[in-house]
C-alpha positions as CSV (number, residue, x, y, z in Angstrom):
1,M,108.0,14.0,135.7
2,S,105.5,15.9,133.6
3,V,103.1,18.3,135.4
4,S,99.5,18.5,134.4
5,R,98.4,21.9,133.2
6,G,94.8,21.2,134.1
7,P,91.7,21.2,131.9
8,L,91.2,23.7,129.1
9,V,87.6,24.3,130.3
10,S,86.1,23.9,133.8
11,L,82.6,24.8,134.8
12,R,81.5,24.3,138.4
13,D,77.9,24.5,139.5
14,V,77.3,27.2,136.8
15,S,73.9,29.0,136.5
16,R,72.8,31.8,134.3
17,A,69.6,33.7,134.7
18,F,68.1,36.4,132.5
19,G,65.8,38.3,134.8
20,D,63.3,35.8,136.2
21,R,64.2,33.2,133.6
22,V,66.9,30.7,134.5
23,A,68.5,29.5,131.3
24,V,70.9,26.9,132.9
25,A,71.4,25.7,136.4
26,G,74.0,23.6,138.2
27,V,76.1,22.9,135.1
28,D,79.4,21.0,135.7
29,L,81.7,20.4,132.7
30,T,85.3,19.7,132.2
31,V,87.1,19.6,128.8
32,D,90.6,18.3,128.5
33,E,93.2,19.1,125.9
34,G,92.7,17.1,122.7
35,E,89.1,16.2,123.3
36,F,86.2,16.7,120.8
37,V,83.2,17.2,123.0
38,A,79.7,17.5,121.6
39,I,77.0,19.2,123.7
40,L,73.8,17.5,122.5
41,G,70.4,18.7,123.5
42,P,67.0,20.0,122.2
43,S,66.5,23.7,121.2
44,G,66.1,26.0,124.2
45,C,68.0,23.8,126.7
46,G,70.9,26.3,127.2
47,K,73.6,24.8,124.9
48,T,74.4,28.2,123.4
49,T,74.4,29.8,126.8
50,V,77.0,27.4,128.0
51,L,79.2,28.0,125.0
52,R,78.9,31.8,125.4
53,L,80.0,31.5,129.0
54,I,83.0,29.4,128.1
55,A,83.9,31.9,125.4
56,G,83.7,34.8,127.8
57,L,80.9,36.4,125.9
58,D,78.7,36.2,129.0
59,D,79.1,35.9,132.7
60,P,77.5,33.3,135.0
61,T,74.9,34.3,137.6
62,A,76.4,31.7,140.0
63,G,79.2,29.2,139.9
64,T,82.6,29.4,138.3
65,V,83.8,29.3,134.7
66,G,87.5,28.6,134.5
67,G,90.2,26.4,132.9
68,R,93.6,27.1,131.4
69,D,94.2,30.5,130.0
70,L,95.0,30.1,126.3
71,G,97.3,32.9,125.4
72,P,98.7,33.7,122.0
73,A,101.4,31.0,122.3
74,E,98.6,28.3,122.6
75,G,96.4,29.8,119.9
76,G,93.7,31.3,122.0
77,V,90.0,30.6,121.4
78,A,88.0,30.7,118.2
79,Y,84.2,30.7,117.9
80,V,82.1,29.6,114.9
81,F,78.5,30.7,115.1
82,Q,75.4,29.1,113.7
83,D,75.3,31.8,111.0
84,P,78.5,32.3,109.1
85,T,78.5,36.0,110.0
86,L,80.8,37.0,107.1
87,L,81.3,40.6,106.4
88,P,79.1,41.2,103.2
89,W,81.4,44.0,102.0
90,A,84.6,41.8,102.2
91,T,85.8,39.1,99.9
92,V,86.5,35.5,101.1
93,F,90.2,36.4,101.5
94,D,89.5,39.5,103.6
95,N,86.9,37.7,105.7
96,V,89.5,34.9,106.5
97,Y,92.2,37.5,107.0
98,L,90.1,39.5,109.5
99,P,91.3,38.0,112.8
100,L,94.9,38.2,111.7
101,R,94.4,41.8,110.7
102,I,92.9,42.5,114.2
103,A,95.9,40.8,115.7
104,G,98.2,43.2,113.8
105,V,99.6,40.8,111.3
106,P,100.4,42.7,108.0
107,R,98.4,41.6,105.0
108,A,101.5,40.7,103.0
109,A,102.8,38.5,105.8
110,A,99.5,36.8,106.3
111,A,98.7,36.2,102.6
112,D,100.2,32.7,102.2
113,R,98.6,31.5,105.4
114,V,95.2,32.9,104.5
115,R,95.3,31.3,101.0
116,A,96.5,28.0,102.4
117,M,93.6,27.9,104.9
118,I,91.1,28.8,102.2
119,A,92.4,25.9,100.1
120,R,92.2,23.6,103.1
121,V,88.4,24.2,103.5
122,G,87.8,23.6,99.8
123,L,87.5,27.2,98.5
124,A,90.7,27.5,96.5
125,G,90.0,29.9,93.6
126,R,87.2,31.6,95.5
127,E,89.5,34.1,97.4
128,G,88.0,37.1,95.6
129,A,84.4,36.0,95.8
130,W,81.8,38.0,97.8
131,P,79.7,36.2,100.4
132,H,76.4,36.8,98.5
133,A,77.9,34.7,95.6
134,L,78.5,31.7,97.8
135,S,76.2,28.8,98.7
136,G,75.4,28.3,102.4
137,G,77.9,25.5,102.6
138,M,80.6,27.7,101.0
139,R,79.9,30.5,103.4
140,M,80.3,28.1,106.4
141,R,83.5,26.9,104.9
142,A,84.8,30.5,104.8
143,A,83.7,31.0,108.5
144,L,85.5,27.8,109.4
145,A,88.7,29.0,107.6
146,R,88.4,32.3,109.5
147,A,88.3,30.5,112.8
148,L,91.1,28.1,112.0
149,V,93.5,30.6,110.4
150,T,94.4,31.8,113.9
151,R,95.5,28.2,114.8
152,P,93.3,28.2,118.0
153,G,94.0,25.9,120.9
154,L,90.2,25.7,121.6
155,L,87.5,25.8,118.9
156,L,83.9,26.5,120.0
157,M,81.2,25.7,117.4
158,D,77.5,26.6,117.9
159,E,75.4,24.4,115.6
160,P,77.4,25.5,112.6
161,F,75.9,23.0,110.1
162,A,72.3,23.0,111.3
163,A,70.9,25.0,108.4
164,L,72.7,22.9,105.7
165,D,71.4,20.0,103.6
166,E,72.4,16.6,104.8
167,I,74.9,15.9,102.0
168,T,76.7,19.2,102.6
169,R,76.5,18.6,106.3
170,Q,78.2,15.2,106.1
171,Q,80.9,16.6,103.8
172,L,81.6,19.3,106.3
173,N,81.7,16.8,109.2
174,D,84.4,14.9,107.4
175,D,86.3,18.1,106.5
176,L,86.1,19.4,110.1
177,L,87.5,16.1,111.5
178,R,90.3,16.2,109.0
179,M,91.2,19.8,109.8
180,V,91.0,19.3,113.6
181,A,93.3,16.3,113.3
182,E,95.8,18.4,111.3
183,S,95.6,21.3,113.8
184,G,95.4,19.4,117.0
185,C,93.0,21.8,118.5
186,T,90.4,20.9,121.2
187,V,86.8,21.3,120.1
188,L,83.5,22.0,121.9
189,F,80.7,21.4,119.4
190,V,77.0,22.3,120.1
191,T,74.4,20.3,118.1
192,H,70.9,18.9,118.4
193,S,71.7,16.1,116.0
194,V,72.3,12.7,117.6
195,A,73.9,11.3,114.4
196,E,76.2,14.2,114.0
197,S,77.3,14.3,117.7
198,V,78.2,10.5,117.7
199,Y,80.0,10.8,114.4
200,L,82.2,13.7,115.4
201,A,82.8,13.5,119.1
202,T,85.1,11.6,121.4
203,R,82.6,12.4,124.2
204,L,79.0,13.5,124.4
205,V,77.5,15.8,127.1
206,V,73.7,15.7,126.9
207,M,71.7,18.6,128.2
208,G,67.9,19.0,128.7
209,G,65.3,20.4,131.0
210,V,64.1,23.8,132.0
211,P,66.3,25.3,133.3
212,G,68.9,23.5,131.2
213,H,71.3,21.1,133.0
214,V,73.6,18.2,132.2
215,V,71.6,15.0,132.0
216,G,74.6,12.8,131.5
217,E,77.7,12.0,129.5
218,L,78.6,9.3,127.0
219,P,82.1,8.3,125.8
220,V,82.3,7.7,122.1
221,E,84.8,4.9,121.6
222,L,84.8,4.4,117.9
223,G,88.4,5.1,117.1
224,S,89.9,7.8,115.0
225,V,88.7,6.6,111.6
226,R,85.3,8.3,110.9
227,N,83.9,7.7,107.4
228,E,80.8,6.7,105.5
229,A,81.2,3.0,106.5
230,L,81.1,4.0,110.2
231,R,77.6,5.4,109.7
232,R,76.4,1.8,109.1
233,D,78.6,0.2,111.7
234,P,76.6,-1.6,114.5
235,A,78.7,0.1,117.2
236,Y,77.9,3.5,115.8
237,L,74.2,2.8,115.6
238,A,74.2,1.4,119.1
239,L,75.8,4.6,120.4
240,C,73.2,6.6,118.5
241,M,70.5,4.7,120.3
242,R,72.1,5.2,123.7
243,A,72.5,8.9,123.0
244,S,68.8,9.1,121.8
245,A,67.7,7.4,125.0
246,L,69.7,9.9,127.1
247,L,68.3,12.8,125.1
248,A,64.8,11.5,125.7
249,V,65.4,11.6,129.4
250,G,66.6,15.2,129.1
251,M,63.5,16.1,127.1
252,G,61.2,14.4,129.6
253,T,59.9,12.1,126.9
254,G,61.6,8.9,128.1
255,G,62.1,6.9,131.2
256,T,65.2,6.4,133.2
257,L,68.2,4.7,131.7
């Protein structure tokens, strides 16, 4: 009989205050292995605060942040920020190689793995390019390659495509889903886009209010095939409407559901 190893992420009654300002309060969240969970909410509702708490970049004022400890054997945790945060003095290859270098993997031993990941994000032939010579979408692809090259068990993404044009954003949505399916990692994805959250996720967690809190959750039962045709599917559009209604409640601009 198999034994459950518990959730990857577990937040229980979590609050975080910065001086007199309470950013989030009473947040409960569980993320299981293999899920793609989107945290949807307006700017300023504490989505990034929750992600930083999960990543261990910050500590809660109250409550507990736990879950399964992902050691090296399970790939650890990777974080993709809203800004690509590439080292401007390093090439695409060296930016992607960076986490492996920090982990002590020799450059020669990592070279094939780094080049393969660069190719997987659509940047083959750009290994020697400098960040300033790349478009915004290309820089984000490099940042995604840097995160995935470690083969993480949990991938945390903080509005990574928010600054991109819609066509590039949709292309990266499709590429992200493909790479997540190939790697098998669990994803927690912060966004303020209803359409993006429904397209990507297997479950939505909607936040709102001041202080930020979880307004509700919405399962996304659209199957594993996500493509352009889905964006016109009545089931997808209906889920977008339900997510928008839940978001409106969180923003205080709508009635009860």
